[in-house]
C-alpha positions in Angstrom: -124.7 86.5 147.2 -125.5 86.0 150.9 -123.4 83.8 153.1 -125.8 83.9 156.0 -126.3 80.3 157.3 -129.9 81.1 158.3 -130.8 82.1 154.8 -129.2 79.0 153.3 -130.8 76.7 155.8 -134.3 78.1 155.0 -133.8 77.2 151.3 -132.2 73.7 151.9 -134.6 70.8 151.1 -135.7 68.6 154.0 -134.1 65.2 153.6 -136.1 62.0 154.0 -136.2 60.6 157.6 -138.9 58.3 158.9 -140.9 59.5 161.9 -140.0 58.2 165.4 -142.8 55.7 165.3 -141.9 54.5 161.8 -138.2 54.2 162.8 -139.2 52.1 165.8 -141.4 49.9 163.6 -138.5 49.5 161.1 -136.1 48.5 163.9 -138.6 45.9 165.1 -139.2 44.6 161.6 -135.4 44.4 161.0 -134.9 42.4 164.2 -137.8 40.1 163.3 -136.4 39.6 159.8 -132.9 38.8 161.1 -134.3 36.4 163.7 -136.5 34.6 161.2 -133.6 34.4 158.7 -131.2 33.0 161.2 -133.8 30.4 162.4 -134.5 29.4 158.8 -130.8 29.1 157.9 -129.4 27.4 161.0 -132.6 25.8 162.4 -134.1 24.3 159.2 -131.9 24.6 156.1 -128.5 23.7 157.5 -129.9 21.3 160.2 -128.6 17.9 159.1 -131.3 15.7 160.6 -134.1 17.8 159.1 -132.3 17.9 155.8 -131.9 14.1 155.7 -135.6 13.6 156.7 -136.7 15.9 154.0 -134.5 14.3 151.4 -135.9 10.9 152.4 -139.4 12.1 151.5 -140.9 13.4 154.7 -143.9 15.6 153.8 -144.1 17.8 156.9 -144.6 21.6 157.0 -141.0 22.1 157.9 -139.8 20.2 154.8 -142.2 22.3 152.6 -141.0 25.5 154.2 -137.4 24.4 153.7 -138.0 23.7 150.1 -139.8 27.0 149.5 -136.9 29.0 151.1 -134.3 27.1 149.2 -136.1 27.8 145.9 -136.5 31.4 146.8 -132.8 31.9 147.6 -131.8 29.9 144.6 -133.8 32.3 142.4 -132.4 35.3 144.4 -136.0 36.4 145.3 -134.9 38.0 148.5 -132.2 40.1 146.9 -134.2 41.1 143.8 -137.2 42.1 145.9 -135.0 44.2 148.2 -133.4 45.8 145.1 -136.7 46.7 143.6 -138.0 48.2 146.9 -134.7 50.1 147.3 -135.1 51.6 143.8 -138.6 52.7 144.7 -137.3 54.1 147.9 -134.6 56.0 146.1 -137.1 57.3 143.5 -139.9 58.3 146.0 -138.7 58.0 149.6 -141.3 56.6 152.0 -141.4 54.4 155.1 -143.2 51.5 153.4 -140.6 51.1 150.6 -137.8 51.5 153.2 -139.4 48.8 155.4 -139.9 46.3 152.5 -136.4 46.9 151.2 -134.9 46.6 154.7 -136.7 43.3 155.5 -135.9 41.6 152.2 -132.3 42.9 152.2 -131.8 41.4 155.7 -133.4 38.2 154.7 -131.2 38.1 151.6 -128.0 38.8 153.4 -128.5 35.9 155.9 -130.1 33.6 153.3 -127.3 33.6 150.6 -128.4 36.5 148.4 -125.6 38.7 149.6 -124.5 40.5 146.4 -127.9 41.8 145.3 -129.0 42.5 148.9 -125.8 44.5 149.6 -126.6 46.6 146.6 -130.1 47.1 147.9 -128.7 48.2 151.3 -126.4 50.7 149.6 -129.4 52.2 147.7 -131.4 52.3 150.9 -128.6 54.3 152.7 -128.4 56.6 149.7 -132.1 57.3 149.9 -131.6 59.2 153.1 -129.8 61.9 151.0 -132.9 62.4 148.9 -135.3 65.3 149.6 -138.5 64.4 151.3 -141.5 64.2 148.8 -143.8 67.2 148.8 -147.0 66.9 150.7 -150.1 66.7 148.5 
């Protein structure tokens, strides 16, 4: 059995890593997701005057958006979508599944779906230990 590091390195599978362009896009999407989630949480959902106006029956776009986001986090849509995307990423690593999982996990962490979103983040991190899929 050979212990030459060059021979072992030639047979080692290439692990999944997004390209530089995809990594930059993922960073920008992550920043946009965190910014949007923070605005939704602190600017709309937890904003007392907006909450009181919406509860009083105002029918503005802001109130409709607030209601949709509240229903989505009550049903844990952000966390479950992130978990499904993370499982797809773990099964067949690709930049699209990583991006979807990352965006929804970040939305879920800020918007009250922390348990399922944290599990999705864990699976997304584990997906970097998976071999890169073979090119067709």
